[in-house]
FITIVEX-549272 format. One record per residue (C-alpha): residue in three letters; x, y, z. Coordinates in steps of 0.25 Angstrom, whole numbers, padded with zeros to 4 digits, always signed. Each point is the difference from the previous one (the first is absolute). Layout:
residues N
alaXYZ ...
end
This chain:
residues 330
unk+0001+0097+0143 unk+0011-0011+0002 unk-0005-0013-0006 unk+0003-0014+0005 unk+0010-0002-0011 unk+0007+0012+0003 unk+0001-0004+0015 unk+0007-0013-0003 unk+0010+0003-0011 unk+0005-0011-0009 unk+0014+0005-0003 unk+0005-0012+0009 unk-0007-0010-0010 unk+0009+0005-0011 unk+0013-0001+0009 unk-0005-0014+0004 unk-0001-0005-0014 unk+0014+0004-0003 unk+0007-0005+0013 unk-0009-0012+0003 unk+0001-0006-0014 unk+0015+0001+0000 unk+0001-0007+0014 unk-0006-0013-0006 unk+0010-0009-0007 unk-0004-0006-0014 unk+0003-0014+0005 unk-0011+0002+0011 unk-0010+0006-0010 unk+0001-0013-0007 unk-0003-0009+0012 unk-0011+0008+0007 unk-0011-0001-0002 unk-0002-0013-0007 unk-0014-0003+0004 unk-0013+0007+0005 unk+0001+0009+0012 unk-0011+0000+0011 unk-0004+0013+0005 unk-0008-0001+0013 unk-0010+0011+0003 unk-0003-0002+0015 unk-0015+0006-0002 unk-0012-0004-0007 unk-0002+0004-0015 unk-0006+0014-0003 unk+0008+0007+0010 unk+0011+0011-0001 unk+0011-0010+0002 unk-0006-0009-0011 unk-0002+0011-0010 unk+0014+0005+0001 unk+0006-0014+0000 unk-0007-0004-0013 unk+0003+0013-0007 unk+0015-0001+0003 unk+0001-0015+0000 unk-0006-0002-0014 unk+0010+0009-0006 unk+0012-0005+0008 unk-0003-0014-0006 unk+0003+0007-0014 unk+0013+0006+0005 unk+0005-0013+0007 unk-0005-0010-0011 unk-0007-0009+0010 unk-0015+0000+0005 unk-0002+0008+0013 unk-0012-0008+0006 unk-0008+0008+0010 unk-0005-0008+0012 unk-0010+0006+0010 unk+0002-0005+0014 unk-0009+0008+0008 unk-0003+0000+0015 unk+0006+0004+0013 unk+0002+0014-0004 unk+0010-0005-0010 unk+0007-0009+0009 unk-0004-0013-0006 unk+0006+0004-0014 unk+0012+0006+0007 unk+0003-0012+0008 unk+0000-0009-0013 unk+0009+0010-0007 unk+0010+0000+0012 unk+0001-0015+0000 unk+0002-0001-0015 unk+0014-0005-0006 unk+0009+0012-0002 unk+0002-0002-0015 unk-0008+0012-0006 unk-0012-0009-0004 unk-0009+0004+0011 unk-0001+0015+0002 unk-0011+0008+0008 unk-0006+0013+0001 unk+0004+0008+0013 unk-0010+0010+0006 unk-0001+0009+0012 unk-0009-0010+0006 unk+0009-0013-0002 unk+0013+0007+0004 unk-0004+0010+0010 unk-0015+0000+0005 unk-0002-0015+0002 unk+0014-0002+0007 unk-0004+0012+0009 unk-0012-0007+0006 unk+0003-0015-0001 unk+0011-0005+0009 unk-0002-0014-0005 unk+0002+0003-0015 unk+0006-0012-0007 unk+0010+0009-0008 unk+0010+0011+0004 unk-0002+0012-0010 unk+0014+0005+0002 unk+0007-0013-0001 unk-0007-0010-0008 unk-0001+0008-0013 unk+0010+0006-0010 unk-0006+0014-0005 unk+0001+0002-0015 unk-0007+0013-0003 unk-0012+0009+0004 unk-0009-0001-0012 unk-0010+0012+0003 unk-0004+0010+0010 unk-0016+0000+0002 unk-0010+0010+0006 unk-0010-0005+0011 unk-0014+0005+0000 unk-0012+0000+0009 unk-0012-0001-0008 unk-0015-0002+0004 unk-0012-0006-0006 unk-0008+0011-0007 unk-0012-0003+0010 unk+0008+0006+0011 unk-0004+0015+0002 unk+0014+0006-0001 unk+0008+0006-0012 unk+0011+0007+0008 unk+0010-0004+0011 unk-0007+0010+0010 unk-0014-0006-0004 unk+0005-0014+0001 unk+0006+0002+0014 unk-0012+0007+0005 unk-0009-0012-0005 unk+0009-0010+0007 unk+0001+0008+0013 unk-0015+0001+0001 unk-0002-0015-0002 unk+0011-0007+0008 unk+0001-0015-0004 unk-0011+0001-0011 unk+0009+0000-0012 unk+0010-0011-0004 unk+0012+0000-0008 unk+0006-0011-0009 unk+0015-0003-0002 unk+0008-0010-0007 unk+0002-0008+0013 unk+0003+0001+0015 unk+0013+0007+0003 unk+0002+0004-0014 unk+0005+0014-0004 unk-0015+0004-0003 unk-0004-0005+0014 unk+0011+0008+0006 unk-0005+0012-0009 unk-0014-0002+0006 unk+0005+0000+0014 unk+0009+0012-0002 unk-0012+0007-0006 unk-0009-0003+0013 unk+0011+0005+0009 unk+0002+0013-0008 unk-0014+0003-0002 unk-0006-0004+0013 unk-0010-0009-0006 unk-0005-0014+0002 unk-0002-0009-0012 unk+0000-0015-0001 unk+0011-0008-0007 unk-0005-0011-0010 unk+0012-0008-0005 unk+0000-0007-0014 unk+0009-0009-0007 unk+0006+0010-0009 unk-0004+0014-0005 unk-0008-0006-0012 unk-0011-0005+0009 unk+0000+0012+0009 unk-0002+0009-0012 unk-0012-0009-0005 unk-0007+0001+0014 unk+0002+0015+0002 unk-0006+0002-0014 unk-0012-0009+0004 unk-0002+0007+0013 unk+0004-0012+0009 unk+0010+0010+0006 unk-0001+0015-0001 unk+0015+0004+0000 unk+0012-0006-0007 unk+0015+0003+0003 unk+0008-0005-0012 unk+0011+0002-0010 unk-0004+0008-0012 unk+0002-0011-0011 unk-0010-0009+0005 unk-0011+0011+0002 unk+0002+0009-0012 unk-0009-0007-0009 unk-0012+0001+0010 unk+0004+0014+0003 unk+0000+0004-0014 unk-0014-0007-0002 unk-0005+0008+0011 unk-0003-0012+0009 unk+0010+0004+0010 unk+0002+0015+0005 unk+0014+0003+0004 unk+0002+0009+0012 unk+0015+0002+0001 unk+0013-0006-0005 unk+0013-0003+0006 unk+0010+0006-0009 unk+0010+0012+0000 unk-0010+0008-0009 unk-0013-0002-0008 unk+0000-0011-0009 unk+0000+0003-0015 unk-0011-0010-0002 unk-0008+0005+0011 unk+0002+0015+0000 unk-0012+0004+0008 unk+0003-0009+0012 unk+0008+0006+0011 unk+0012-0007+0007 unk-0001-0003+0015 unk+0009+0012+0002 unk-0009+0009-0007 unk-0012-0005+0008 unk+0007+0003+0013 unk+0006-0014+0003 unk+0015+0000-0004 unk+0003-0011+0009 unk-0008-0009-0009 unk+0007+0003-0013 unk+0007-0014-0001 unk+0001-0005-0014 unk+0004-0015-0002 unk+0010-0008-0009 unk+0001-0013-0008 unk+0013-0006-0002 unk+0007-0013-0005 unk+0006-0010+0010 unk+0008-0013-0002 unk+0003-0010+0011 unk+0012+0003+0009 unk+0013-0006-0006 unk-0004+0002-0014 unk+0012+0003-0008 unk+0003+0015-0003 unk+0001-0003-0015 unk-0014-0005+0000 unk-0005+0012+0008 unk+0007+0009-0010 unk-0006-0007-0012 unk-0014+0001+0006 unk+0002+0015+0004 unk+0005+0003-0014 unk-0012-0005-0006 unk-0009+0007+0010 unk+0007+0013-0003 unk-0002-0002-0015 unk-0015-0002+0002 unk-0002+0012+0009 unk+0007+0009-0010 unk-0010-0003-0011 unk-0010+0011-0002 unk-0012-0008+0000 unk+0004-0006+0013 unk+0002+0014+0006 unk-0013+0004-0006 unk-0008-0012+0005 unk+0006+0002+0014 unk-0003+0015+0000 unk-0015-0003-0003 unk+0000-0009+0012 unk+0005+0011+0009 unk+0014-0007+0000 unk+0014+0004-0004 unk+0012-0009-0004 unk+0012-0001+0009 unk+0011-0010-0005 unk+0010+0002+0011 unk+0012-0008+0004 unk-0001-0013+0009 unk+0007+0008+0011 unk-0009+0012-0001 unk-0012-0009+0000 unk+0005-0007+0012 unk+0001+0013+0007 unk-0014+0004-0003 unk-0005-0014+0006 unk+0008+0003+0013 unk-0006+0014+0001 unk-0014-0004-0002 unk+0002-0012+0009 unk+0004+0009+0011 unk-0012+0010-0002 unk-0010-0011+0000 unk+0005-0006+0013 unk-0001+0013+0007 unk-0014+0002-0006 unk-0005-0014+0004 unk+0006+0002+0014 unk-0007+0013+0003 unk-0013-0004-0006 unk+0000-0014+0007 unk-0002-0006-0014 unk+0002-0015+0000 unk-0005-0013-0007 unk-0002-0006+0014 unk-0012+0010+0002 
end
């Protein structure tokens, strides 16, 4: 069976270390950074975005020689933090974490978003690709996808599902699930994945659409029961849990990513310095292992490659939101 680490090869990380470090001049290395760097996480503490940001950010600080201070700015499906990051000075001292929610899903269903994901940021690198999961409170009488769908179809609008927020990628995943399975479940948005996980464990909602990192601890403890994961193959960390494709719903097999952004206009040498530090961190064995345990795999691609990923996901989300009629104005 192919593992997550086999699916996302790391050869480009080694190439990036060689090419990227050569690109940054020694004079610039002496001037940037010379003070702490703020890293805005546009979601609440405890969620997948926060977990990955802290894992990478703390180690980047050692490489850069300056503190990387994590600042959580949750709310609005990530738009509050993303807006603050977009308006920051383009000097490399305010960076932010990009997600499918902030760069694709939120723009797809909010015509009045105060930032343009394709114009207001300078992509640095995709840090990691991460699996999504649909999990349930153990009190819900279903262990397989077939049983799960059967329970939901027999009791329309009885069960509710939690997500990291309205018009987040998890909300989109939930609505896509409803369409694919022909079921009716009620959406309950939270201010980040962390609170959604807590309430699903407590039984306030029965279903959770989430990214694996913020759910893994509760899954391993038996407080959440995973039904399926969105990933190209079964996760090494959850070998008994089928992918959506294996469960009969290949259209739901949509992993997500987490990347680094700077404000538009940030000098390329600053972008390269930050990217080089991230690539070094992502190549560290303990980071690779930590990500794998969370159902994630490192990327470390180039700024241009990450920009292309953002554009592709932006187009996908716009089409899904249009077809499903998903909007923040609902």
